[in-house]
C-alpha positions as CSV (number, residue, x, y, z in Angstrom):
1,X,12.8,-4.1,3.2
2,X,12.6,-5.6,0.1
3,X,16.0,-7.4,-0.9
4,X,16.1,-5.8,-4.6
5,X,16.5,-2.2,-3.1
6,X,19.5,-3.9,-1.4
7,X,21.2,-5.0,-5.3
8,X,20.5,-9.0,-4.4
9,X,19.4,-9.9,-7.7
10,X,16.5,-11.8,-6.7
11,X,14.9,-13.0,-10.5
12,X,18.7,-13.8,-11.4
13,X,18.5,-17.2,-9.1
14,X,16.1,-19.3,-12.0
15,X,16.2,-22.7,-9.7
16,X,15.2,-23.7,-6.2
17,X,19.3,-24.9,-5.5
18,X,20.3,-21.0,-6.6
19,X,17.8,-19.4,-5.1
20,X,19.1,-21.1,-1.8
21,X,22.3,-20.6,-2.1
22,X,21.6,-16.4,-2.7
23,X,19.8,-15.9,0.1
24,X,21.8,-18.5,2.3
25,X,25.6,-17.1,1.1
26,X,25.1,-13.3,-0.1
27,X,21.4,-12.5,1.4
28,X,22.3,-13.7,5.0
29,X,26.3,-14.1,4.3
30,X,26.3,-17.2,6.3
31,X,28.2,-20.3,5.3
32,X,26.8,-23.5,5.4
33,X,28.4,-24.1,8.9
34,X,27.1,-21.3,10.7
35,X,23.6,-21.5,8.4
36,X,22.7,-25.2,10.0
37,X,23.9,-24.0,13.3
38,X,21.5,-20.7,13.6
39,X,18.8,-23.3,12.4
40,X,18.4,-24.8,15.6
41,X,18.8,-28.3,14.1
42,X,16.0,-28.3,11.4
43,X,18.8,-28.2,8.7
44,X,21.8,-30.3,8.4
45,X,24.7,-29.6,6.3
46,X,24.9,-32.8,4.1
47,X,21.4,-32.2,3.1
48,X,22.4,-28.7,2.2
49,X,24.8,-29.1,-0.1
50,X,22.8,-31.2,-2.0
51,X,19.7,-29.1,-2.5
52,X,22.2,-26.3,-3.3
53,X,24.1,-28.1,-5.9
54,X,20.4,-29.9,-7.6
55,X,21.9,-33.5,-6.5
56,X,18.8,-34.1,-4.2
57,X,14.7,-33.7,-4.6
58,X,13.4,-30.6,-2.8
59,X,10.5,-32.0,-1.4
60,X,8.0,-30.0,0.3
61,X,9.4,-30.8,3.7
62,X,12.9,-29.3,2.7
63,X,10.8,-26.5,1.4
64,X,9.3,-26.1,4.7
65,X,11.9,-26.3,7.0
66,X,14.3,-24.1,4.6
67,X,11.7,-21.6,4.7
68,X,10.8,-21.6,8.6
69,X,14.8,-21.5,8.7
70,X,15.2,-18.9,6.9
71,X,12.3,-16.9,8.8
72,X,14.4,-17.8,12.4
73,X,17.3,-15.3,10.7
74,X,14.2,-12.9,10.0
75,X,14.8,-13.6,6.2
76,X,10.8,-13.8,5.0
77,X,10.6,-16.4,2.4
78,X,7.2,-18.0,1.2
79,X,7.6,-21.8,0.3
80,X,6.1,-20.4,-3.1
81,X,9.0,-18.5,-4.0
82,X,11.7,-20.8,-2.9
83,X,10.1,-23.6,-4.7
84,X,9.5,-21.7,-8.0
85,X,10.5,-18.1,-7.7
86,X,6.9,-16.9,-8.0
87,X,4.7,-14.9,-5.6
88,X,6.2,-12.7,-3.1
89,X,9.9,-12.1,-2.7
90,X,11.7,-12.5,0.1
91,X,11.9,-9.7,2.8
92,X,14.2,-8.9,5.9
93,X,12.1,-8.2,8.9
94,X,14.6,-7.8,11.6
95,X,18.4,-7.5,12.8
96,X,20.6,-9.6,10.6
97,X,21.7,-12.8,12.6
98,X,25.3,-10.9,13.1
99,X,23.8,-7.8,14.3
100,X,24.8,-6.7,18.1
101,X,20.7,-6.5,18.2
102,X,19.8,-9.9,17.3
103,X,18.6,-11.8,20.0
104,X,18.3,-15.5,19.1
105,X,15.4,-16.2,21.3
106,X,13.2,-13.4,20.6
107,X,13.8,-14.0,16.8
108,X,12.7,-17.9,17.2
109,X,9.5,-16.8,19.0
110,X,8.6,-14.0,16.6
111,X,9.5,-16.2,13.7
112,X,7.1,-19.0,15.3
113,X,4.2,-16.5,15.6
114,X,4.3,-15.4,12.0
115,X,3.9,-18.9,11.1
116,X,1.3,-19.2,13.1
117,X,-0.5,-16.3,11.8
118,X,0.1,-17.3,8.3
119,X,-1.1,-21.0,8.4
120,X,-3.2,-21.1,5.7
121,X,-4.0,-17.7,4.7
122,X,-2.7,-15.9,1.9
123,X,-0.9,-13.2,4.3
124,X,2.0,-10.5,3.9
125,X,4.3,-9.6,6.7
126,X,6.1,-6.1,6.3
127,X,8.7,-4.6,9.0
128,X,7.6,-0.5,10.4
129,X,10.7,1.0,8.7
130,X,9.8,5.0,10.0
131,X,7.9,6.7,12.3
132,X,5.1,7.8,10.1
133,X,2.3,5.6,12.3
134,X,3.3,6.4,15.8
135,X,2.3,6.2,18.5
136,X,0.4,3.1,17.2
137,X,3.2,1.4,15.2
138,X,6.4,2.0,15.9
139,X,9.8,2.0,13.7
140,X,10.7,-2.0,13.8
141,X,8.2,-3.4,15.0
142,X,6.4,-6.2,12.5
143,X,3.2,-6.3,11.3
144,X,1.3,-8.7,9.3
145,X,-2.3,-9.1,7.4
146,X,-4.3,-10.6,4.8
147,X,-3.4,-9.8,1.2
148,X,-6.0,-7.8,-1.1
149,X,-6.1,-7.2,-4.7
150,X,-7.7,-5.6,-7.1
151,X,-11.1,-4.4,-6.2
152,X,-11.0,-5.6,-2.9
153,X,-8.7,-3.4,-2.0
154,X,-11.7,-1.4,-2.0
155,X,-12.5,-2.6,1.3
156,X,-10.0,-1.5,3.5
157,X,-10.6,2.4,3.0
158,X,-10.4,3.8,6.3
159,X,-8.2,1.3,8.1
160,X,-4.3,0.9,8.6
161,X,-3.2,-0.7,6.2
162,X,0.6,-2.7,5.3
163,X,0.0,-1.3,1.0
164,X,2.6,-2.1,-1.6
165,X,3.1,0.1,-4.3
166,X,4.4,-0.7,-7.7
167,X,8.0,0.3,-7.4
168,X,8.2,-2.1,-5.1
169,X,7.5,0.6,-1.9
170,X,5.9,-0.9,1.2
171,X,4.2,1.4,3.5
172,X,2.2,1.3,6.6
173,X,-0.3,4.1,6.2
174,X,-4.2,4.9,6.9
175,X,-5.6,4.0,3.3
176,X,-8.4,6.5,2.3
177,X,-10.4,8.0,-0.7
178,X,-10.1,11.7,-1.9
179,X,-12.7,14.3,-2.7
180,X,-12.3,12.6,-6.0
181,X,-12.8,8.8,-5.5
182,X,-9.0,8.2,-5.8
183,X,-6.7,6.6,-3.1
184,X,-4.6,8.6,-0.6
185,X,-2.4,7.1,2.0
186,X,-2.7,9.3,5.6
187,X,0.4,9.2,8.3
188,X,-1.0,9.1,11.6
189,X,2.1,11.7,13.2
190,X,1.4,15.3,11.7
191,X,5.0,16.0,11.4
192,X,5.7,13.2,8.9
193,X,6.7,14.2,5.2
194,X,4.5,13.6,3.7
195,X,1.5,13.4,5.6
196,X,-0.5,12.6,2.4
197,X,0.7,10.2,-0.4
198,X,-1.7,11.3,-3.5
199,X,-2.6,9.1,-6.1
200,X,-0.4,6.0,-4.8
201,X,0.0,3.1,-7.6
202,X,-1.3,0.6,-5.8
203,X,-0.8,-3.2,-6.0
204,X,-1.9,-4.5,-2.5
205,X,-3.0,-4.0,0.6
206,X,-3.8,-6.3,4.0
207,X,-5.3,-4.7,6.8
208,X,-3.0,-4.9,9.9
209,X,-4.3,-7.5,12.1
210,X,-1.8,-8.4,13.9
211,X,1.5,-6.6,15.0
212,X,4.4,-7.6,17.0
213,X,7.0,-5.6,18.9
214,X,10.4,-6.6,19.7
215,X,11.2,-6.3,24.0
216,X,14.7,-4.3,22.6
217,X,12.6,-1.7,21.0
């Protein structure tokens, strides 16, 4: 789920310090003490205070630790976005830490698996948010793949993909072509509405090559 849809104004945060504060205080709704506690000890409160005030340099190591902490709390954040405000924007990839369904051990494990998958690749991670691709992909699953844009998207025709649309929507659908050679997105579940999306304005896509299902689903 993209955060812009929840009225979090990501573009209003102009500095890395402001982006850290926005995600911790307004997206996760956690105090500094709780954020540091839930980070598993990789973030110290004294450092966090200085980072959010802009009074301490955000080294590459610090950025890496912060993104790891956010991901362990089911908030997918790239190092590029946290540091520069560019690239893929943050998104939720599971229940919030204060939700009754949050299982810290499982979510931490998932976070580590995502980090391993993304290591050295320009990847994309997404939630399956509907039942359109059942029984292969169920609502609540996390999927990932290697991001492709422009003409590279054509190589994904016929595959199950994570598809990013111009309006910010992300869907998991089979990517195909109609009789006119235009992209269409197809659901596996015949009762899905719509079953076929015609003329989607696709900005990027990735073949689903990684899937993780929570034990609770």
